C-alpha positions in Angstrom: 79.0 145.5 150.7 82.0 143.2 151.8 82.2 141.7 148.1 84.1 142.5 145.1 83.1 143.4 141.4 84.9 141.9 138.2 84.3 143.6 134.9 86.1 141.2 132.0 87.3 142.9 128.9 89.4 141.1 127.3 87.5 140.2 124.2 88.2 140.8 120.7 85.0 141.6 119.9 85.3 140.6 116.3 81.6 140.8 115.5 80.9 143.7 116.7 84.2 145.2 114.9 85.2 147.9 117.7 85.4 147.7 121.5 82.5 146.8 122.9 83.3 148.2 126.1 84.5 151.7 125.1 81.1 152.0 123.0 79.4 155.0 123.9 75.6 155.7 125.2 74.9 159.5 125.3 78.4 160.7 126.3 79.1 157.6 128.5 81.1 154.3 127.4 79.7 151.4 128.1 82.1 150.1 130.7 81.9 154.0 132.6 77.6 152.8 132.9 78.4 149.3 134.2 80.8 150.7 136.6 78.5 153.2 137.9 76.0 151.0 138.5 78.3 148.8 140.5 80.1 151.2 142.3 77.0 152.2 144.1 76.8 148.3 145.8 80.7 147.1 145.7 84.1 148.2 147.8 85.9 147.0 145.3 86.0 146.9 141.7 88.8 145.1 139.7 88.8 145.3 135.8 90.5 142.6 133.5 92.0 143.1 130.6 95.1 142.7 128.4 94.7 146.2 127.0 95.3 148.2 130.7 96.4 151.5 129.1 92.6 151.7 127.2 91.5 152.0 130.5 93.8 154.0 132.3 90.7 156.9 132.4 88.6 154.7 134.6 91.0 155.1 137.6 90.2 151.7 138.8 92.4 148.3 140.2 93.2 146.9 136.4 95.3 143.3 135.9 95.8 141.5 132.7 95.0 137.5 132.2 98.1 134.9 133.2 96.9 132.7 131.0 96.6 134.3 127.3 94.1 133.6 124.8 92.3 131.2 127.1 89.3 133.3 127.3 86.6 134.7 129.5 88.1 131.5 132.0 91.1 133.4 132.0 89.7 136.4 132.8 87.6 134.9 135.9 90.4 133.3 137.6 92.6 135.8 136.9 90.3 138.8 138.7 89.5 136.0 141.7 93.1 136.4 141.9 93.4 139.6 142.4 90.5 139.9 144.6 90.7 140.6 148.5 87.5 139.6 148.7 85.9 135.6 149.1 82.3 136.5 147.7 82.5 138.5 144.1 80.3 139.4 140.9 81.7 138.7 137.5 80.3 140.4 134.7 81.3 140.6 130.7 81.5 144.3 129.8 79.1 143.9 126.7 76.3 144.1 129.1 74.7 147.7 129.5 72.1 147.0 131.5 73.7 145.8 134.5 71.8 145.6 137.6 73.7 146.7 140.6 70.2 145.4 142.8 70.4 142.0 141.0 74.4 141.5 141.6 74.6 142.1 145.1 71.4 139.9 145.7 73.7 137.2 143.6 76.5 137.5 145.6 74.1 137.2 148.9 72.9 133.9 147.7 76.4 132.6 147.7 76.6 131.3 151.3 77.1 127.7 151.2 78.0 127.7 147.3 80.8 128.2 144.9 78.7 130.3 142.5 75.6 131.2 141.3 74.5 131.4 138.2 71.0 133.2 136.7 69.2 131.2 134.1 66.9 133.3 132.0 64.9 132.6 129.1 66.7 129.2 129.2 69.9 130.3 128.8 72.8 130.5 131.6 74.7 133.6 132.1 78.1 132.9 134.2 79.5 135.9 132.5 76.8 137.8 135.2 77.8 135.5 138.2 78.6 135.3 141.7 82.1 133.4 142.5 83.5 132.2 145.4 87.2 133.5 145.7 88.1 129.7 145.9 86.8 129.2 142.3 90.1 130.6 141.0 91.9 126.9 141.9 89.6 125.2 139.7 89.5 127.7 137.0 93.5 127.3 137.0 92.7 123.6 136.7 89.9 123.6 134.1 92.7 126.1 131.6 95.9 124.1 132.5 93.7 120.7 130.8 92.6 123.0 128.3 88.9 122.9 128.9 88.4 126.5 128.4 84.3 126.6 128.1 82.6 128.1 131.2 80.9 125.1 130.9 83.9 122.9 132.2 84.1 125.4 135.4 81.0 125.2 136.3 80.6 121.6 136.1 82.9 121.2 138.9 81.7 123.9 141.2 79.2 123.7 143.6 76.4 125.9 141.5 72.8 127.1 142.7 71.4 128.3 139.5 68.6 130.7 140.1 65.4 130.8 137.4 63.4 133.4 136.2 61.3 133.0 138.8 64.2 133.5 141.6 65.3 135.9 139.9 62.3 138.5 139.6 62.1 138.5 143.8 65.4 139.6 143.7 64.9 142.4 140.6 61.8 144.7 139.5 63.3 145.4 136.1 62.8 143.8 132.8 65.0 140.7 133.6 65.2 140.4 129.5 67.1 143.6 129.6 69.1 143.0 132.2 71.0 140.1 130.8 70.7 141.8 127.2 74.7 141.4 125.7 76.1 143.1 122.3 77.8 141.3 119.8 77.2 142.4 116.9 76.2 146.1 115.6 72.3 145.9 115.2 72.5 144.6 118.7 74.4 147.8 119.7 71.7 149.9 117.6 68.9 148.1 119.7 70.8 149.3 123.1 70.9 152.4 122.1 67.1 152.3 121.2 66.3 150.5 124.4 68.5 153.9 126.3 66.7 156.7 124.1 63.1 155.2 125.6 64.6 155.0 129.2 
């Protein structure tokens, strides 16, 4: 589809104790699994990381944050700025069960909105969401004002929120699994068990 995908891999992984993007499932790293899933759908994929040398093996366009120490907001800003597309899907690198099908559906729902953010089990998922390129300007304003939470960005955008009922129309898979993210070693162990049962 005529849209870009942006993978964010800028976190310190302090709770996990090691780089979440490079955790292995069978023979592949987590980030390779995400990349493989998104490649089927998106024309262009950008990786935002402050350690570009770590990811040279992926052979994809890699950029760094323009605003250091500013969290995922800085990653979204950098990714959208660098994208050649008006419509973009953004995902964090700690979500091993990304659904390309759902990612594409979120982008298709952008239309007249600046962002499309899913809600699952009462939680918003702004790091598995679609954004218009122009949202980069709003992210920049938030960062420069010291408003670094994702909520600060969403409050300033025209956002379409999709709840579980909406999401089930677009994704046949298990939503809880799609939005599963790994922050702690025990969550990595859970994810490995989930892949073994596939």
